[in-house]
Backbone as CSV, one residue per row, in Angstrom:
resi,resn,N_x,N_y,N_z,CA_x,CA_y,CA_z,C_x,C_y,C_z
1,MET,0.854,-1.176,0.000,0.000,0.000,0.000,0.896,1.234,0.000
2,PRO,0.682,2.180,-0.917,1.528,3.366,-1.002,1.392,4.239,0.245
3,MET,2.478,4.924,0.556,2.514,5.797,1.717,1.824,7.112,1.369
4,SER,1.042,7.633,2.306,0.370,8.909,2.071,1.398,10.035,2.111
5,SER,1.027,11.187,1.583,1.959,12.309,1.582,2.272,12.747,3.012
6,ALA,1.316,12.662,3.914,1.555,13.026,5.312,2.540,12.040,5.939
7,ALA,2.386,10.769,5.650,3.289,9.751,6.193,4.704,9.941,5.640
8,ARG,4.780,10.309,4.324,6.095,10.561,3.729,6.768,11.748,4.409
9,ARG,5.994,12.805,4.709,6.559,13.974,5.378,7.056,13.611,6.774
10,VAL,6.288,12.832,7.515,6.690,12.407,8.862,7.960,11.572,8.768
11,SER,7.991,10.642,7.815,9.174,9.799,7.625,10.391,10.650,7.291
12,SER,10.201,11.649,6.435,11.295,12.541,6.058,11.804,13.325,7.262
13,VAL,10.894,13.825,8.094,11.275,14.582,9.280,12.045,13.686,10.253
14,VAL,11.581,12.443,10.411,12.262,11.505,11.311,13.677,11.232,10.807
15,ARG,13.832,11.002,9.476,15.169,10.765,8.905,16.064,11.979,9.100
16,GLN,15.521,13.178,8.850,16.313,14.390,9.021,16.728,14.587,10.476
17,ALA,15.829,14.285,11.402,16.158,14.425,12.823,17.261,13.445,13.203
18,ALA,17.176,12.222,12.665,18.210,11.224,12.969,19.551,11.686,12.438
19,VAL,19.576,12.202,11.198,20.822,12.702,10.617,21.324,13.895,11.416
20,SER,20.410,14.804,11.765,20.791,15.995,12.521,21.387,15.616,13.868
21,SER,20.783,14.635,14.554,21.321,14.253,15.857,22.677,13.576,15.701
22,ASP,22.885,12.829,14.599,24.183,12.223,14.336,25.246,13.298,14.122
23,ILE,24.888,14.334,13.377,25.827,15.409,13.087,26.217,16.125,14.378
24,GLN,25.271,16.243,15.305,25.524,16.977,16.537,26.084,16.088,17.648
25,LEU,26.415,14.847,17.311,27.001,13.964,18.314,28.209,14.625,18.960
26,HIS,28.283,14.522,20.251,29.475,15.000,20.948,30.635,14.126,20.496
27,ALA,31.812,14.698,20.368,32.974,13.962,19.866,33.188,12.662,20.624
28,SER,32.965,12.675,21.925,33.213,11.469,22.721,32.215,10.358,22.425
29,GLN,31.163,10.662,21.672,30.176,9.646,21.296,30.372,9.152,19.865
30,SER,31.297,9.756,19.146,31.553,9.380,17.759,32.426,8.121,17.698
31,VAL,31.993,7.133,16.927,32.770,5.900,16.777,34.142,6.216,16.192
32,GLY,34.196,7.106,15.225,35.467,7.484,14.611,36.409,8.126,15.621
33,TYR,35.875,9.025,16.439,36.690,9.686,17.457,37.217,8.667,18.454
34,LEU,36.347,7.784,18.916,36.755,6.775,19.900,37.796,5.819,19.313
35,ALA,37.605,5.426,18.050,38.575,4.534,17.413,39.928,5.232,17.289
36,ARG,39.926,6.480,16.886,41.181,7.243,16.756,41.852,7.408,18.120
37,TYR,41.059,7.727,19.136,41.607,7.922,20.472,42.178,6.605,21.009
38,ALA,41.486,5.503,20.757,41.984,4.186,21.175,43.294,3.871,20.458
39,HIS,43.351,4.154,19.160,44.581,3.921,18.393,45.734,4.730,18.976
40,ARG,45.478,5.982,19.282,46.528,6.839,19.844,46.991,6.329,21.209
41,ALA,46.050,5.829,22.018,46.408,5.286,23.328,47.259,4.022,23.171
42,PHE,46.892,3.162,22.214,47.698,1.972,21.933,49.096,2.382,21.478
43,ALA,49.160,3.311,20.534,50.447,3.738,19.975,51.345,4.341,21.060
44,LYS,50.768,5.128,21.939,51.544,5.757,23.015,52.076,4.705,23.985
45,ALA,51.231,3.760,24.360,51.661,2.696,25.278,52.764,1.854,24.643
46,LEU,52.596,1.541,23.366,53.586,0.723,22.664,54.901,1.479,22.502
47,ALA,54.817,2.757,22.146,56.029,3.564,21.973,56.848,3.591,23.255
48,GLY,56.174,3.671,24.391,56.878,3.668,25.664,57.639,2.378,25.915
49,GLU,57.073,1.264,25.486,57.732,-0.037,25.661,58.866,-0.240,24.657
50,LEU,58.689,0.284,23.433,59.674,0.065,22.369,60.863,1.016,22.442
51,ALA,60.670,2.177,23.065,61.716,3.206,23.091,63.064,2.687,23.601
52,PRO,63.112,1.925,24.684,64.418,1.446,25.151,65.135,0.551,24.130
53,HIS,64.369,0.004,23.191,64.946,-0.868,22.154,65.221,-0.093,20.861
54,ASP,64.946,1.219,20.886,65.160,2.093,19.732,64.360,1.637,18.510
55,ILE,63.127,1.183,18.748,62.226,0.767,17.686,61.047,1.733,17.673
56,LEU,60.740,2.268,16.486,59.621,3.188,16.325,58.367,2.420,15.914
57,GLY,57.222,3.077,16.023,55.939,2.438,15.712,55.877,1.863,14.310
58,GLY,56.355,2.607,13.318,56.339,2.109,11.939,57.221,0.887,11.766
59,GLN,58.344,0.885,12.460,59.249,-0.265,12.399,58.607,-1.481,13.067
60,TRP,57.913,-1.257,14.168,57.187,-2.331,14.853,56.186,-2.974,13.890
61,SER,55.454,-2.140,13.172,54.442,-2.657,12.252,55.074,-3.524,11.161
62,VAL,56.218,-3.093,10.638,56.939,-3.881,9.637,57.406,-5.199,10.253
63,LEU,57.982,-5.130,11.426,58.462,-6.340,12.100,57.324,-7.328,12.318
64,ARG,56.174,-6.832,12.765,55.034,-7.722,13.032,54.648,-8.512,11.786
65,VAL,54.623,-7.845,10.643,54.257,-8.525,9.394,55.355,-9.499,8.983
66,LEU,56.611,-9.055,9.041,57.718,-9.919,8.601,57.962,-11.086,9.551
67,TRP,57.615,-10.951,10.814,57.730,-12.093,11.720,56.769,-13.197,11.296
68,GLU,55.679,-12.819,10.642,54.712,-13.811,10.168,55.089,-14.358,8.795
69,GLN,55.634,-13.493,7.936,56.032,-13.936,6.596,57.118,-13.028,6.031
70,GLU,58.266,-13.604,5.824,59.381,-12.868,5.222,59.321,-12.992,3.705
71,GLY,60.167,-12.198,3.049,60.305,-12.293,1.601,59.247,-11.548,0.814
72,LEU,58.454,-10.724,1.483,57.426,-9.950,0.799,58.067,-8.815,0.006
73,SER,57.403,-8.429,-1.070,57.835,-7.227,-1.787,57.339,-6.013,-0.996
74,GLN,57.863,-4.841,-1.332,57.419,-3.630,-0.650,55.934,-3.392,-0.895
75,VAL,55.460,-3.716,-2.091,54.041,-3.551,-2.419,53.193,-4.479,-1.547
76,ASP,53.602,-5.752,-1.451,52.851,-6.710,-0.635,52.881,-6.323,0.846
77,LEU,54.030,-5.873,1.312,54.162,-5.446,2.703,53.230,-4.264,2.981
78,ALA,53.220,-3.289,2.089,52.359,-2.117,2.245,50.885,-2.522,2.272
79,GLU,50.497,-3.454,1.400,49.108,-3.916,1.382,48.733,-4.571,2.706
80,ARG,49.607,-5.395,3.234,49.311,-6.075,4.506,49.241,-5.094,5.665
81,MET,50.028,-4.036,5.582,50.035,-3.029,6.643,48.944,-1.979,6.435
82,ARG,48.315,-1.989,5.260,47.297,-1.007,4.883,47.862,0.407,4.893
83,VAL,49.058,0.555,4.286,49.684,1.865,4.132,50.111,2.022,2.676
84,GLU,50.479,3.232,2.311,50.973,3.489,0.967,52.403,2.985,0.839
85,LYS,52.726,2.426,-0.322,54.071,1.887,-0.572,55.149,2.952,-0.335
86,ALA,54.894,4.153,-0.824,55.895,5.227,-0.705,56.179,5.582,0.756
87,SER,55.171,5.456,1.612,55.382,5.819,3.019,56.264,4.812,3.744
88,LEU,56.465,3.646,3.160,57.326,2.625,3.771,58.801,2.834,3.473
89,THR,59.118,3.547,2.426,60.503,3.666,1.983,61.430,4.156,3.079
90,GLY,61.076,5.247,3.748,61.915,5.794,4.818,62.051,4.837,5.993
91,VAL,60.954,4.170,6.330,60.981,3.205,7.438,61.921,2.053,7.094
92,LEU,61.804,1.537,5.863,62.655,0.421,5.437,64.116,0.848,5.342
93,ASP,64.359,2.064,4.866,65.741,2.569,4.807,66.369,2.570,6.209
94,ALA,65.616,3.085,7.186,66.130,3.141,8.558,66.345,1.744,9.122
95,MET,65.446,0.833,8.808,65.572,-0.542,9.308,66.762,-1.249,8.664
96,GLU,67.020,-0.938,7.404,68.173,-1.524,6.723,69.477,-0.987,7.318
97,ARG,69.526,0.316,7.587,70.713,0.913,8.212,70.984,0.299,9.581
98,ARG,69.920,-0.042,10.293,70.065,-0.632,11.631,70.242,-2.152,11.570
99,LYS,70.334,-2.674,10.362,70.560,-4.109,10.147,69.432,-4.977,10.725
100,LEU,68.198,-4.472,10.568,67.026,-5.242,10.969,66.446,-6.021,9.791
101,ILE,66.649,-5.476,8.585,66.147,-6.114,7.365,67.232,-6.113,6.294
102,ILE,67.006,-6.956,5.302,67.838,-6.987,4.089,66.871,-6.914,2.913
103,ARG,67.173,-6.047,1.957,66.387,-5.979,0.718,67.205,-6.616,-0.386
104,SER,66.571,-7.502,-1.144,67.277,-8.165,-2.243,66.346,-8.308,-3.441
105,ARG,66.951,-8.279,-4.632,66.180,-8.422,-5.872,65.528,-9.799,-5.911
106,ASN,64.293,-9.824,-6.372,63.570,-11.074,-6.559,64.192,-11.811,-7.734
107,SER,64.553,-13.064,-7.544,65.242,-13.824,-8.602,64.331,-14.119,-9.795
108,GLU,63.021,-14.138,-9.591,62.087,-14.425,-10.684,61.605,-13.172,-11.400
109,ASP,61.597,-12.045,-10.689,61.152,-10.778,-11.267,62.076,-9.679,-10.742
110,ARG,63.078,-9.330,-11.537,64.111,-8.389,-11.109,63.568,-6.995,-10.777
111,ARG,62.326,-6.708,-11.177,61.730,-5.411,-10.838,61.328,-5.349,-9.374
112,LYS,61.125,-6.510,-8.766,60.679,-6.571,-7.370,61.857,-6.716,-6.422
113,VAL,61.678,-6.147,-5.241,62.663,-6.278,-4.176,61.983,-6.991,-3.009
114,ASN,62.587,-8.070,-2.560,62.052,-8.812,-1.430,62.671,-8.295,-0.136
115,ILE,61.875,-8.322,0.920,62.320,-7.824,2.217,62.356,-8.997,3.188
116,ASN,63.533,-9.209,3.764,63.720,-10.276,4.744,64.316,-9.709,6.014
117,LEU,64.060,-10.373,7.103,64.657,-9.992,8.375,66.080,-10.509,8.463
118,THR,66.903,-9.780,9.161,68.239,-10.270,9.502,68.081,-11.152,10.747
119,THR,69.163,-11.775,11.143,69.141,-12.557,12.381,68.736,-11.667,13.551
120,HIS,69.279,-10.442,13.564,68.940,-9.488,14.628,67.444,-9.147,14.581
121,GLY,66.908,-8.893,13.404,65.482,-8.581,13.260,64.602,-9.720,13.758
122,ARG,64.995,-10.941,13.433,64.245,-12.111,13.907,64.349,-12.252,15.422
123,SER,65.529,-11.973,15.964,65.740,-12.159,17.405,64.903,-11.201,18.249
124,LEU,64.519,-10.073,17.668,63.726,-9.098,18.417,62.314,-9.603,18.728
125,LYS,61.855,-10.585,17.987,60.491,-11.096,18.187,60.290,-11.549,19.629
126,ALA,61.219,-12.324,20.149,61.088,-12.842,21.517,61.107,-11.714,22.550
127,GLN,61.834,-10.641,22.255,61.923,-9.515,23.195,60.716,-8.590,23.100
128,LEU,60.263,-8.310,21.868,59.272,-7.256,21.664,57.826,-7.728,21.628
129,LEU,57.578,-8.907,21.106,56.197,-9.372,20.963,55.441,-9.389,22.299
130,PRO,56.083,-9.754,23.398,55.357,-9.712,24.676,54.813,-8.325,25.034
131,TYR,55.435,-7.254,24.546,54.904,-5.918,24.808,53.537,-5.743,24.158
132,GLY,53.420,-6.188,22.921,52.123,-6.097,22.239,51.052,-6.892,22.958
133,VAL,51.412,-8.086,23.401,50.478,-8.936,24.138,50.056,-8.238,25.432
134,SER,51.016,-7.694,26.145,50.750,-7.019,27.421,49.834,-5.807,27.232
135,ILE,50.087,-5.031,26.199,49.276,-3.834,25.957,47.855,-4.227,25.569
136,ASN,47.698,-5.271,24.773,46.361,-5.747,24.432,45.627,-6.238,25.682
137,ARG,46.335,-6.937,26.560,45.709,-7.397,27.815,45.273,-6.214,28.674
138,LYS,46.143,-5.203,28.743,45.799,-4.016,29.526,44.564,-3.328,28.937
139,ALA,44.522,-3.230,27.620,43.407,-2.554,26.946,42.081,-3.284,27.160
140,THR,42.130,-4.589,27.304,40.898,-5.370,27.431,40.655,-5.839,28.872
141,ARG,41.393,-5.268,29.806,41.227,-5.613,31.225,39.772,-5.399,31.638
142,GLY,39.231,-6.359,32.358,37.844,-6.256,32.811,36.830,-6.756,31.804
143,MET,37.291,-7.169,30.621,36.394,-7.726,29.604,36.496,-9.244,29.634
144,SER,35.370,-9.888,29.402,35.387,-11.348,29.302,35.965,-11.734,27.940
145,ALA,36.326,-13.004,27.809,36.835,-13.496,26.515,35.794,-13.277,25.427
146,ALA,34.518,-13.478,25.770,33.441,-13.279,24.788,33.356,-11.812,24.372
147,GLU,33.539,-10.898,25.326,33.502,-9.470,24.996,34.678,-9.077,24.112
148,VAL,35.853,-9.643,24.384,37.027,-9.348,23.558,36.789,-9.868,22.139
149,ASP,36.251,-11.068,22.010,35.924,-11.610,20.682,34.893,-10.736,19.979
150,GLN,33.896,-10.285,20.725,32.872,-9.412,20.148,33.490,-8.096,19.688
151,LEU,34.376,-7.534,20.495,35.056,-6.286,20.129,35.848,-6.466,18.841
152,ARG,36.604,-7.563,18.760,37.359,-7.835,17.522,36.423,-7.916,16.322
153,GLY,35.318,-8.618,16.492,34.355,-8.754,15.397,33.756,-7.424,14.984
154,LEU,33.415,-6.604,15.959,32.834,-5.297,15.656,33.840,-4.387,14.958
155,LEU,35.076,-4.389,15.444,36.105,-3.567,14.798,36.374,-4.044,13.373
156,ALA,36.414,-5.360,13.177,36.612,-5.900,11.825,35.451,-5.482,10.918
157,ARG,34.241,-5.460,11.449,33.085,-5.043,10.648,33.180,-3.571,10.290
158,VAL,33.610,-2.735,11.242,33.777,-1.304,10.958,34.778,-1.135,9.816
159,ILE,35.892,-1.850,9.884,36.916,-1.757,8.843,36.342,-2.195,7.496
160,ARG,35.645,-3.333,7.468,35.037,-3.814,6.216,34.060,-2.792,5.664
161,ASN,33.224,-2.232,6.536,32.230,-1.242,6.100,32.913,-0.034,5.454
162,LEU,33.974,0.429,6.068,34.630,1.641,5.567,35.488,1.376,4.337
163,GLU,35.958,0.132,4.172,36.807,-0.182,3.020,35.993,-0.651,1.816
164,SER,34.701,-0.850,2.007,33.877,-1.323,0.860,33.300,-0.185,0.074
């Protein structure tokens, strides 16, 4: 049954009010604001733990990916980290100077450069990975395992929604 013009007007007003109230959300109620603030809190906590080891946040992110799979190209590494390839160049240069990684030409495709960890880069896993675990535990303190799983699922859904 078609909607009457009065019903359409009421529906329109309700939609506009919902949009208007969303626009006027206080920053502390915005999912984007909370996600950004949580990210900054994680980054700050992690930076404090990594500083004595002279490892920066960007280097940590590279290490985390390479600890799972070495030999990635810069393009593949950037995709896994969800960053631009060009933004990795400086981070990789610094890591190479510190002898954390080695870059070598791909034997099958000379246009590609593969990135591998050095022995030193690999050895840092045992020292540094517990910091990430500890910070995640601190962040989820007071949450049940089911709540932590739910949080992961919700965050993954937010990411999927925004990337689609």
